[in-house]
C-alpha positions in Angstrom: 0.0 0.0 0.0 2.9 2.3 0.9 4.5 1.7 -2.5 1.3 2.4 -4.3 0.9 5.8 -2.6 4.5 6.6 -3.3 4.2 5.6 -7.0 1.0 7.6 -7.3 2.7 10.6 -5.8 5.6 10.3 -8.2 3.4 10.0 -11.2 1.4 13.1 -10.2 4.5 15.1 -9.6 5.8 14.1 -13.1 2.6 15.1 -14.8 2.6 18.5 -13.0 6.2 19.2 -13.7 5.8 18.2 -17.4 2.9 20.6 -17.8 4.8 23.5 -16.2 7.9 22.9 -18.3 5.7 23.2 -21.4 4.3 26.4 -20.2 7.8 27.7 -19.3 9.1 26.7 -22.7 6.3 28.8 -24.3 6.8 31.7 -22.0 10.6 31.7 -22.5 10.3 32.2 -26.2 6.9 34.0 -26.3 8.4 37.2 -27.7 10.3 35.3 -30.4 7.5 33.0 -31.6 5.7 34.3 -34.6 6.4 35.7 -38.1 9.1 38.3 -38.7 9.6 40.2 -41.9 13.4 40.6 -42.6 15.6 42.7 -44.8 19.2 42.0 -45.7 20.0 44.7 -48.2 23.5 43.6 -48.9 22.4 40.0 -49.8 21.9 38.9 -53.4 18.6 40.4 -54.7 16.5 37.3 -54.4 17.4 36.9 -50.7 17.1 40.6 -49.6 13.5 40.2 -48.2 11.5 37.4 -46.7 10.0 36.0 -43.6 11.4 34.1 -40.6 8.8 32.1 -38.7 9.4 30.7 -35.2 7.1 28.2 -33.5 7.0 26.0 -30.4 6.3 22.4 -31.2 6.6 19.6 -28.6 8.5 21.8 -26.2 11.1 22.6 -28.9 11.7 25.8 -30.8 11.4 25.2 -34.6 11.1 27.5 -37.6 11.7 28.2 -41.2 12.5 31.0 -43.6 10.2 31.9 -46.5 11.9 33.6 -49.5 9.3 34.2 -52.2 7.8 30.7 -52.4 10.9 28.9 -51.2 10.7 27.4 -47.7 13.9 26.6 -45.8 13.9 24.9 -42.4 16.0 26.4 -39.6 18.6 24.1 -38.1 20.4 24.1 -34.7 18.1 26.8 -33.2 19.4 28.2 -29.9 17.5 31.0 -28.1 19.0 32.5 -24.9 17.4 35.6 -23.4 17.0 38.1 -26.3 19.3 36.3 -28.7 18.7 33.5 -31.2 21.1 31.7 -33.4 20.3 29.2 -36.2 21.6 27.8 -39.4 20.0 27.6 -42.9 21.2 25.6 -45.9 20.8 28.0 -48.9 21.6 26.3 -52.2 24.3 24.2 -50.6 25.8 27.1 -48.6 25.4 26.9 -44.8 24.4 30.4 -43.5 24.6 31.1 -39.7 22.3 33.7 -38.3 22.9 35.5 -35.0 20.0 37.8 -34.2 19.1 40.0 -31.2 15.4 40.7 -30.8 13.2 42.8 -28.6 9.5 43.4 -28.6 8.8 43.9 -32.4 12.3 44.5 -33.9 15.3 42.4 -34.6 18.9 43.0 -35.8 21.9 40.8 -36.4 24.1 39.1 -39.0 24.0 36.3 -41.5 27.4 34.8 -41.9 28.5 32.6 -44.8 31.7 31.6 -46.5 31.8 35.0 -48.3 31.5 37.1 -45.1 28.7 38.6 -43.1 25.5 40.5 -44.0 23.5 42.7 -41.7 19.9 41.7 -41.2 17.0 43.7 -39.7 13.4 42.9 -39.2 10.0 43.6 -37.6 7.5 41.2 -36.1 4.3 40.8 -38.1 2.4 38.6 -35.5 
């Protein structure tokens, strides 16, 4: 009987902690999650404007970039405080983004084998 009570208590604690960690995960990235319009005016013309979309799926931060009708998944996303880094494979070239964001604006760099490009943006929703 004692073991059953202990097991029930442990299961209840696990369920509660799991629920709170999901809420915390959402709250931690709440200002980042959504759609951001970006501009990278020094990039090749076809990549100068687009959207970066961040979402929270299964307690994990995921996302993609939309450039015209071309969707590219984000890789290795790391968000700490008001900074997010991720990688994107653009036509065989790995591009690393380092972006600082606050409220409705973002600014940072996109680095690739040819150098770095400044990137700015605003949150759409």
